[in-house]
N, C-alpha and C positions, 0 to 999 in steps of 0.2 A: 327565284324560281329556276329550277334546273330544267335541262332539255327534256328529260323523261316526263316530268309533270306537264310541261307545255305541250308535248306531243299527245299526251292522254286527253288534255282538255280539247285540243283541236279535233281529235278523233271523235270524241263524244258530241262535239258541235255538229260535225258532218253527219252523224247518225240521227240528228234531230233532237237531242236531249236539251232541255232548257238549262239556262245558266244557273238557276236556283237549284235544280236537281244535281248538276255537276258539282256545285259548291258543297252540297250536303253529302254526296257520295265520297268526294275526295277530302272532305274535312278542311276546306279552305273558304275564304270569304268570296262573296259574289263580285266584289271589286277586283279581286285577283283574276277571276274568270273573265270579267269584262276586259281587263287590260290584255290578257292573253289573246282574246278574240280580236281585239283591235290591232294588236301587233301582227297577228297572222294575216289579217285583211290588208294591212299596209304593205306587208311583204309581198302579197300576191299581186297587188296593184302597182307595185314599184314606186310608191310614194316616198318611203323612207326605208331603204334596205338595211337590214340589221348588219352591224359590223361583225366581222369574223373574230375580232379581238375582244376580250372582256373589257367592259367599261369600268373605270375606277369609280368606286362608291363615293357619293357626295358626302362631305363631312358636315355633321350637324354643328350649329353654333355652340361655342363653349366659353366658359368663364376665362379660359386661358388665352383666348384669341388676342385680347388687348395686351397680354404680357409676353407674347411670343418674341417680339423684338428684344425685350429685356433678357429673355432666356437665351437667345442666340448670342447676345453680347456677353453674358456671363460664361457661356460655353467657350467663346473665343478666348476669353481671358483665362479661364480655368477648365481645360479640356477634360479633366478627370473629376469634375464636380459631381457629387452623388445626388440622387433624387431627394434624399432627406435634407441636405443642405440647400438645394434649390427650392424646396417647399418652404424652408425657413426664411430664405431671402424674399420670396414672393409674398409671404404673409406679412413681413415687415413693410411691404409696399402696398398693402391693402387687399391682397388676394384672400378670398374666403373659402375657396374650394378645398377638396380633400387631397391627401397625398397620392392616391392611386391615379388620378388623372394627370398629376404632375409627372409621375413615373412613366406613364404611357406616352405623354407628349415628349418627354426627354429622350425616350427610346427612339422616337421618330426623328428628332432634331439632331441627336448626337451622330457624328459621322462614324460609320461602321469601319472597324479596322480591316485593312486589306493585307493579305499575306504577301510578303515580298516575292518578286519573280525569281524563280530558281532556274538558273541557266545550266544546262547539261554541258559538261566539259569532258573531253577525251584526253587521255594521257599517252605518253610514248610507251613503246614496248618495254616491259620490265620495270617501269617506273613505279607503279602503284598497285596495291592489292587492298581488298576490303574484307573484314571478318566480322561475323555476328552470330548470335544464337537465336533460335526460335523454340518456343515451348509448345508441346502437344501432349494431350491425354488420349492415348490410343488403347483400343481393346484388342488384346492378343488372345488367340484361341487357347494357348497353353498357360500363359502367365496371368491372364485376366487384364483388368484395366490398370495401366501404368502410366506414369508421367515420364516422358523422355524429352531430351533436348537435342535439337538439330544444330550441329556445328557446320558452319559454312565459311569457306575461304575461297575468294574469287579474284582472279587476275583481271584488272580493270581494262586492259587493252584487248585481250582475246576473249573475255567473258567465260573462259573455261574455269570450272570450279571443282572443289572437293567437298563432299558431303559425308557426314557420319552422325548417326544417332547415338547419344551417350546417356548414361544414367545420372550424370551431374555435370555441372559447369564450374568445378573448382579449379584451383591452380594446376594441379598435376594433370587433370584431364585436358585442360585447355592447351597446355604445353605439349602433351603427347599428340593431340590432334594437329597441332601446328607442324610437328615433325613429320607426321604422316602426310599432311597436305604438301609439304615441301618435297617429300619423296614421290608423291603421286604426280606432281606437276614438274618435277625435274629441277627445282630451284626455288628461290625466294625473291619476291619483288624488293625493290630498294626501300620502299616504305609501305606501311600498312595502316589503314584507317580503322579506328575502334570507337565504340561508344564508351560511356563512363563506367564500364564494368570494373569491379574492385580488383580483379586479377591484373588489370593493366594500369588503372589510375587509382592511386591511393586517396587523393583528395585534390581540391582546387584551392589555390592561394593567389590572391591578387590577379584573378582572372587568367591564371596560368595553371596547367595541370602539373601535379606532382606524381610522377610515375612510380609504380611498384618496383622497388629495387631488385627483387627476385626476377621480375619479368624483364627488366633491363639487362640483367645478366644473361638471360636466355636470348634476347634480341642481339646482344653483342656477340654471342657465340655464332650466330648465323649471319651477322653483318647487316641486318635491316634496321630501319628506324620506325618505332611506333609513333603514330600521330593520333591524338585524342580529339574527337569531334566536340564541338561546343554542346553543352546540355540543351536538350529539347530541340535539336536540329537533326532529325533522322534523315532528312533529304540530302545531307552532306555525303552520306554513303548509300545513295539510292541504288547503285549498281548491285549491291548485295542484299538490299531490302526487297526489291521487286521480285527476284527469283523465288522467294519463299512462297509467293502466291502461285507460281508455276509448279512448285513442288506439291502444294496442296491440291491443285486441280489436276495434275497429271500423275504424280508418283503415288500419293496417298489416296486419291479418289478411285473408288471401285476396286480396291485390292484388300485382301485379308492377309494378316501376318501371324505366324505362330509364336514368335518370340522376338526379342531384340536382335539376336544374331541373325535370324531369318530376314528381319527388316533391313539390316545393313547389307546382307547378301543381295537382296533385291535392289537396294539403292545403288550398289556398285555396278550391277548390270544395267540399271536404268541410266546411269551417268554415261556408260560406254556406248550403249545402243540407242539412246534417245537424246539426252541433253547435249552431249558433245558433238553430235552429227546433225543437229537441226540447224536451220538457217535462222540466225538471230535477227530479231525485228529491227534493232538499231543498226547493227553493223552490216546486215544483209550478207553475212558470210557465216560459215560454220565455225564454232569455237575451236574445234580440233585443228582446222586449217590455220587460223590465226595464231594458235598456240605454237605451231611449228615455226612461225616467224618470230614469236616472242621468246622462245626457249633460249637462243644464244645470248639474250640480254638479261636473263635472270642471274642472281647471285649463285655461284656453284655451292653445292652442299659440302660441309666439312667432312673430314675422314671419319670422325666419331660423332654420332648424334648426341644431343644434349641429354644428360641424365636428369630425368624429372622425378626420380624416386623421392618419396617423403620420408624423413627421419624424425621419429618421435621417441619419447621415453615412456616406458610402462613398468609398473611395479608387478612383481610376481606374488600372487596371493598364497595363502596357506595350502591350497590344493595343488599348487604348481602351475597355475594358469595366469596369463595376462589377457587383458581385454582390449579389443580394437573394433570400433563400429558395432558395439553390442554383441560381438562374437568373441569366444574364448579360444585361445591357442596355448598349447602346452609349452612349458619351458623346462629346461633341465632341473631336476629336483633339488640340486645343490644350491640353486639361486633363489630359493624361497625367501621372501622378505627383502629382496634387493630390487633396485630399479635398473632395468636393462635398456640399452638403445635398440630400437627396432627400425628396420628399413623396409618400406613398403613400395614395391614395384607394381606394375599393372596387374600382375598375375600371382606374385609371391609375397610372403611376409617372412623376412629374414631376421633372426635373433642374433645379437652379439653379446659377448661377455663383457665384464668390466674393463678388460684390456683390449676390447674391440676385436676379439677373435670370434669367428662365426661359430655359434653353438646350436643352431637349429634353423630349419627352413620349412615353411608351410605353404600350401596352396591357398591363396587368398579367397575367402568366401565372397559371394556376390553381395552387392549392397542390399538386395531384397532379403537376404538371410538375416534373421534375428534370433539371438540366443543359440546360435550354432556353436559347436565345439569340435575342435580337431586335436587329436592326441597322437603323439609319436611314441612308440614303444620305448625307445632309448631314453626318453625323458622321465619315465616313471621310476619310482624307487626300486632298487635292486631287490630281487627275491631273497638274497642271502641276508639273514637277519644280522649276522655279525657285521656285514658290510654296511647295513643301514645304521647300526649303532656307531660304527666308526665315523661315518659321515656326520651324524648328529653330534657326536662328542667333539669332532673337529670344529663344528660351528659354535657349540657352547663354550669351547675353550677360549673363544675371543673375550669372554668375561672372566677369565682366569679360573682359579680354584673354585670360586663361587659357582660359576657356570657348570663345572664338572660335577660338583656335589649336588646341585639342584637337579641335573639331568638324571643322576643315579637315583635320587629320591623319587623323582617323577615316574621313572620306569618301574620302580618297586611298588609305588602306591596305586598305579592304574594299569589295568589290563591293556588299554589302548594308549599307553603313554607316548608312543612314538607320534601318533596323530596330534596329541596336544603339544608335543615338543615342536612339531612343524608349525603349529599355529603361533607359538611363542616366537619362533624365528621370524615369522611374517610381521610381527610387531616392530621389527627393526626398521621397517620402511617409514613408520610414523613417529618413532621416538629416538632420542639420542642414545648413544652407547652408554654413557654414564648413568642416564636415567634407567636404562634396562638393567644395568648391574646393580643399582641401588634397589630396584624392585625385586630382583632375585635374592639379594641379601636379606631383605625384609621377609620375603616368603620363606626363605630357608630358616630364618630365626624362629618363625612361628609354625614351621612344618606344614605350610600351605602349598603343597605340591600339586598345582593345577594351573591350567591356562586361565581359568576365570579369576583365580586369586591374583595372578600377575597382572591381568588386565585391570582389575579393580584398583590395585595399588598404583599403577601408572595413571589411571584416570584421576585419582585424587592428588597424587604428589608430583606428577610430571607434566610438562608442557609439550604438546605435539609439535613436530617440525612444521615449518612453513614449506611451501612448494619449492622455493629457491634453496632452502637448506637440504631438501631431499636430493636435488640435483648436485649440490656442492659436495655432499658426502660421497658421491660416486667418484669424484676426482681426487679425493684425499689420498687414496692408495698410490695413484700414479704420481702425485706431487711428492709424497713421502719417499718414493723410490728415487726421485731426482735429488732430493735433499740428502739422502743417505749415501749417495755415490761419492767415492773418493775424489776430492778436488784435484784438478790438474795443476801441477806446479808451474810457475812461470819459466819460460825458456831463457837460457843465458843469452846475454847480449852478443856473444861471439857468433851465435847462429845467424845474426842479421847483418854481419859485415859484408857478405857477398851481395846483399841487396843495396847497401849504401855505396859500395865501390865495385860495381859489376865489371868495369874495364881495367882497373888497376889491380893486378894480381899481387903486386908487392906492397899494397897499401897496408896501413897499420892493422894488425890483428889483435883482438883481445885475447888475454890468457884464458885457455879453456878452464872452465870451472870443474870442481870435483864431480858434479852431477853429469857434465858432458863427458868427462873421461870415463866415468863408470858406465854410461850408456853406450859409448863407442867401443870400449875394450872388454866390457863384461867383468872387470876386475876392480877391486877396491882401490881407491886412490892412495898415493904414498902417504904413510903415516907421518913422515918427517916434514910434509909440506906445511907451510904456515897457515894458520887459521885465518878466517876473514877478519878477526879482531886484532890480528898481529899487525903492527905498523909496517912491517916489511912487506906485507901482502897488499898494502894499499897502492894504487897506481900513482905514478909520478904526475904531479899537477900539470907540468908543461906538456907531457905527452897526452894527457887527458884533454887538454885544451885543443891540441892539434887534431887528434884522430882517435880519441878514446871511445869507449862504449857509449852508445847513444842512450 
């Protein structure tokens, strides 16, 4: 019986209502009304004052009472014994009750696990930093509801932090935000704590973290050491976990934001005007003041920031576009059907040719953009038809006379033959050169001058390239240039005598070879000089043993 019901019964008794009437009106038994009246009377007379604390409910007799000692003994031997196994053991010893009461009693008897005590520790200035992400779904007045990620980097000694909302938490974004955090705080701490995010920790082996090699290269550039926390131990980096609640209750609470850029502008002002100048609850000092003491202990920044640009390979389709994040960017028309290296910075997408020369630069579309298209006028086919034909003929000439003849037949057979020719060139991305040439020969034999005919022949007779073969083909031209260069002849042994005898200027000198004389005088060697196969030209064995050519 709760206090409200007891109060209502006492009130009705004082008004003179009978116990039977009270029981009928309140829907309870007359015995309950009688006990409430007796309790009230005892409290008024001081016979047995009610306790302020709730009294434990008395436990009814149960079939398990006689087996409780056995259950405690089994739990002491097997702490993780399940209720199913306990019920089976009890039934073998004569217990006839159900599983449910065994489960409830086992829950009461089993010692509840206690969380280990977490001790707060402080670190020296510049010793440690902590980094983490938080995820939020925010409603922007201009962009609608979007999911954003809050990057947080906090210095453990001063509690001063850097915050920035991002569109993703991938490798490039994480590294760029680290660089900005270092610049904002004037340096980096000697070590930084992380959770098991894939950007930092690739996997765990033998209870040890295996760090991402790319992130280790970044950490080496700035000279700090990444430290991965153990899984399911967020309290290890509690200094950076707790401020997220402060951000939610102070920064995000009661504010409206137009866009992600506006949110970051407000965040920067909030850091400078609120978070940095408040008196911290633990340190009892302002983070901006403690940071001034910590700044000389931070690792100085290098002269050049780390380049976090992503490099990928993309194929150019028949329309002269390549795709990145579901958006299309134009490429020079002459590279249709080829795979080009692409470098993506935070704001730009840069195209490079097969020889790694820059051939185009685009403004990177935002992540929220889907099916967007950017076109540069210089990437489009030239208006001069003669020039278009020359470019196509130069590309088809890679297949020899067969390619030239097929191109002429294609342009004669179709009004829009140039468009079909560009589609055929785009097939080079997926098929080998010899398969392309064979398909053109077969199409030429039967007079099938069309893109569809060539595509059907390749589909039946050729095997498409694998992904690795597509990338390998891009390096063949560069390797071929290396193999075709004229080999450098070996230098004569006489050129090395000064290295063997640097102090003895009168030491034995080898006879200059014809190549050395030709290189030094610019004239042909004497025709009467003995050839290398002439016995007179061979060195004396004794002189060779003393100081001849090495």
